[in-house]
C-alpha positions as CSV (number, residue, x, y, z in Angstrom):
1,M,-18.4,-13.9,9.5
2,T,-17.0,-10.5,8.4
3,V,-14.8,-7.9,10.1
4,S,-17.8,-5.4,9.5
5,P,-15.8,-2.2,9.7
6,R,-17.5,0.8,11.2
7,W,-15.1,3.2,9.4
8,I,-12.1,2.9,7.1
9,T,-8.9,4.9,7.2
10,A,-6.3,5.1,4.4
11,F,-2.7,5.5,5.7
12,L,-0.1,7.2,3.5
13,D,3.1,5.4,4.5
14,Q,6.1,7.5,3.5
15,P,9.9,6.8,3.9
16,A,11.6,9.1,6.5
17,A,14.0,10.6,3.9
18,N,11.3,12.7,2.3
19,A,8.4,12.5,4.8
20,T,8.3,16.2,5.7
21,G,7.9,17.3,2.1
22,A,5.3,14.6,1.3
23,L,3.2,15.5,4.4
24,G,3.1,19.1,3.4
25,L,2.1,18.2,-0.2
26,W,-0.7,15.9,0.8
27,Q,-2.1,18.5,3.1
28,A,-2.3,20.8,0.1
29,I,-3.7,18.1,-2.1
30,T,-6.5,17.2,0.3
31,G,-7.2,20.5,2.0
32,T,-6.4,19.1,5.4
33,E,-4.2,20.0,8.4
34,A,-1.9,17.6,10.1
35,S,-2.5,16.7,13.7
36,P,0.3,16.8,16.3
37,T,2.6,13.7,16.1
38,R,1.9,10.6,18.1
39,G,3.6,7.2,18.4
40,E,6.8,6.1,20.0
41,R,8.9,7.8,17.3
42,G,6.4,10.6,16.4
43,E,5.7,8.7,13.3
44,F,1.9,9.1,13.1
45,R,-0.2,12.1,12.0
46,T,-3.9,12.4,11.1
47,L,-4.9,14.6,8.2
48,L,-7.8,16.6,9.7
49,P,-10.5,18.0,7.4
50,P,-12.2,21.3,8.1
51,R,-15.5,19.5,8.6
52,G,-16.4,15.9,9.3
53,D,-14.3,13.0,10.6
54,A,-10.8,12.2,9.5
55,Y,-10.2,9.2,7.3
56,L,-6.6,9.9,6.0
57,R,-3.5,9.4,8.1
58,F,0.2,9.7,7.5
59,Q,2.9,7.4,8.8
60,V,6.7,7.8,8.6
61,V,8.4,4.5,7.8
62,R,12.1,3.8,7.9
63,H,12.7,2.7,4.3
64,G,11.1,1.4,1.1
65,M,8.8,3.0,-1.4
66,P,5.7,5.1,-0.6
67,R,2.6,2.9,-0.1
68,V,-0.9,2.9,1.2
69,H,-2.4,0.6,3.8
70,L,-5.9,0.4,5.2
71,D,-7.2,0.5,8.8
72,L,-10.5,-1.2,9.4
73,H,-12.2,0.3,12.5
74,V,-14.1,-2.3,14.5
75,D,-16.0,-2.7,17.7
76,D,-13.7,-5.5,19.0
77,I,-10.2,-6.0,17.6
78,A,-9.9,-9.6,18.7
79,D,-13.2,-10.4,16.9
80,G,-12.0,-8.4,13.9
81,R,-8.7,-10.3,13.8
82,D,-10.4,-13.6,14.0
83,A,-12.8,-12.8,11.2
84,A,-9.9,-11.5,9.0
85,V,-7.9,-14.7,9.6
86,A,-10.9,-16.8,8.9
87,A,-11.2,-15.0,5.5
88,G,-7.6,-15.8,4.7
89,A,-5.5,-13.0,6.3
90,D,-2.2,-13.6,8.0
91,V,-1.4,-11.9,11.3
92,V,1.8,-9.9,11.1
93,A,2.0,-8.3,14.5
94,E,-0.2,-7.7,17.6
95,P,1.1,-4.6,19.5
96,G,-1.9,-4.5,21.7
97,T,-3.6,-1.4,20.5
98,H,-4.3,-2.9,17.1
99,V,-3.6,-5.9,14.9
100,V,-1.4,-5.8,11.8
101,L,-2.4,-8.2,9.1
102,A,-1.8,-9.0,5.4
103,S,-4.3,-10.2,2.8
104,P,-3.7,-13.5,0.9
105,G,-1.8,-11.5,-1.8
106,G,0.3,-9.5,0.7
107,M,-1.7,-6.2,1.0
108,P,-1.1,-4.8,4.5
109,F,-4.0,-3.6,6.6
110,C,-4.8,-3.2,10.3
111,V,-7.8,-3.8,12.5
112,V,-8.1,-0.9,15.0
113,P,-10.7,0.1,17.6
114,D,-13.7,2.1,16.5
115,E,-13.5,5.7,17.9
116,G,-17.0,6.8,16.8
117,E,-16.1,8.4,13.4
118,R,-19.3,8.6,11.4
119,E,-19.4,12.0,9.5
120,V,-18.0,11.7,6.0
121,P,-16.3,15.1,5.2
122,P,-17.6,17.1,2.2
123,A,-15.4,17.6,-0.9
124,P,-13.4,20.8,-0.8
125,T,-14.1,23.5,-3.4
126,W,-11.0,24.9,-5.0
127,P,-10.3,28.3,-6.6
128,G,-12.1,28.3,-9.9
129,G,-15.1,26.4,-8.5
130,H,-14.3,22.7,-9.1
131,R,-14.3,20.2,-6.2
132,S,-12.2,17.1,-5.5
133,V,-11.8,14.5,-2.8
134,V,-9.9,11.3,-2.0
135,D,-12.8,8.9,-2.2
136,Q,-11.3,5.6,-3.2
137,V,-8.5,3.2,-2.6
138,C,-7.6,1.1,-5.6
139,L,-6.0,-2.2,-4.9
140,D,-3.5,-3.1,-7.6
141,I,-3.5,-6.9,-7.8
142,P,-1.3,-9.2,-9.9
143,A,-3.5,-11.4,-12.1
144,E,-2.7,-14.6,-10.2
145,H,-4.1,-13.1,-7.0
146,F,-7.1,-11.3,-8.4
147,E,-9.9,-13.8,-7.9
148,R,-8.7,-14.6,-4.3
149,E,-8.2,-11.0,-3.3
150,C,-11.7,-10.0,-4.6
151,A,-13.3,-12.7,-2.6
152,F,-11.2,-11.9,0.4
153,W,-12.0,-8.2,0.5
154,A,-15.7,-8.9,-0.1
155,D,-15.6,-11.3,2.9
156,V,-13.7,-9.0,5.2
157,T,-15.9,-5.9,4.5
158,G,-19.2,-7.6,3.9
159,W,-19.6,-5.3,0.8
160,T,-21.1,-6.6,-2.4
161,V,-18.8,-7.0,-5.5
162,Q,-19.9,-5.0,-8.5
163,D,-18.7,-4.7,-12.1
164,G,-16.1,-1.9,-12.3
165,G,-16.9,-0.8,-15.8
166,R,-13.9,-2.4,-17.5
167,E,-12.8,-6.0,-17.6
168,E,-9.8,-5.4,-15.4
169,F,-11.9,-3.8,-12.6
170,L,-14.3,-4.9,-9.9
171,R,-15.7,-2.6,-7.3
172,L,-17.0,-3.2,-3.7
173,V,-20.2,-1.3,-3.1
174,R,-19.5,0.8,-0.1
175,P,-22.2,1.9,2.4
176,S,-23.0,5.6,2.2
177,S,-21.6,6.0,5.8
178,M,-18.1,5.1,4.6
179,P,-15.6,7.7,3.4
180,L,-13.7,5.4,1.1
181,G,-14.6,2.9,-1.6
182,I,-12.5,0.0,-2.7
183,L,-11.7,-0.6,-6.3
184,L,-10.0,-3.9,-7.3
185,Q,-7.7,-3.7,-10.4
186,R,-6.2,-6.7,-12.1
187,L,-2.6,-6.2,-13.2
188,D,-1.6,-8.4,-16.1
189,S,2.0,-7.1,-15.7
190,P,2.8,-7.5,-12.0
191,P,4.8,-4.9,-10.1
192,P,8.4,-5.7,-9.1
193,S,7.3,-6.7,-5.6
194,G,4.9,-9.3,-7.0
195,G,2.4,-8.6,-4.2
196,V,-0.8,-6.5,-3.9
197,T,-0.2,-2.8,-3.5
198,A,-2.6,0.2,-3.4
199,H,-3.0,3.8,-4.5
200,L,-5.4,6.6,-3.8
201,D,-8.0,8.0,-6.2
202,L,-9.4,11.5,-6.1
203,A,-12.9,12.1,-7.6
204,A,-13.1,15.5,-9.4
205,G,-16.1,15.1,-11.8
206,E,-16.4,15.1,-15.5
207,Q,-16.0,18.8,-15.8
208,G,-13.5,19.2,-12.9
209,A,-10.9,16.6,-13.6
210,D,-8.8,18.6,-16.0
211,A,-8.9,21.6,-13.6
212,E,-7.9,19.4,-10.8
213,V,-4.9,18.0,-12.7
214,E,-3.7,21.6,-13.4
215,R,-4.1,22.5,-9.7
216,L,-2.1,19.4,-8.7
217,R,0.7,20.1,-11.2
218,L,1.2,23.5,-9.7
219,L,1.8,21.7,-6.4
220,G,4.5,19.4,-7.8
221,P,2.9,16.1,-9.1
222,V,3.4,15.4,-12.8
223,E,1.1,13.6,-15.2
224,R,2.2,10.1,-16.2
225,W,-0.7,8.8,-18.2
226,R,-4.4,9.5,-19.0
227,S,-7.5,7.7,-20.3
228,D,-11.0,8.9,-20.9
229,R,-11.9,8.1,-17.2
230,W,-8.8,8.8,-15.1
231,I,-5.4,10.6,-15.1
232,T,-2.4,9.0,-13.4
233,L,0.1,11.2,-11.6
234,V,3.2,10.8,-9.5
235,D,4.2,13.2,-6.8
236,P,7.8,14.5,-6.3
237,F,8.3,12.0,-3.5
238,G,7.4,8.9,-5.5
239,R,3.7,8.3,-4.7
240,I,1.5,7.3,-7.6
241,F,-2.2,8.3,-7.5
242,C,-5.1,9.1,-9.9
243,V,-7.7,11.8,-10.6
244,T,-10.9,10.3,-11.8
245,R,-14.0,11.7,-13.5
246,R,-16.4,10.4,-10.9
247,E,-18.5,13.0,-9.2
248,P,-17.0,14.0,-5.8
């Protein structure tokens, strides 16, 4: 029994103290426009692409560090909740419109109603001709949780686990109808929280990655580290993300 999501959304959760600046930055990074606010406190926005269906959203949270959580869009939220719990999730809250859960290692996610999203947006083309797109959520998993989290997310999504190209990575093979893939990264040095966290990855291609990093640096993020396959950056509001050399 799997949750069998029809669509996946990544939420950028941002502390209220710097949410306005962070929202503007991530609109520029992704080439999207923010929807009108919604929610009891006006805390939710959708990042709307020029074409296709939205799969990035923004939430203002009261405190803490910037984080990412996932929404799994399903036909029936009660069935989705039950399948997630059977796979090992804990229910955190049930406000009625959706269910908030946590993975065995503490990664937050929600089960939400499917609203018919099916069209994956194309990657924007930037001045100079390169393209980039947020195409992946990387789950950063302390080593003691890695095996259990990999099994959990495979069970929940119904996607096949695949080698990630390096010993610390596994990948879930996403259907072509999905806007986001899921990469599972084992952390041998756990984060201060001790739980599973996540960050966004942008694909910019072998030839476009360096140009993308330069574009981003002009917007405010700074480079923290690079390898032959990805470049890690941090934005001015504390959010860590990566540019990869995967083709967008």
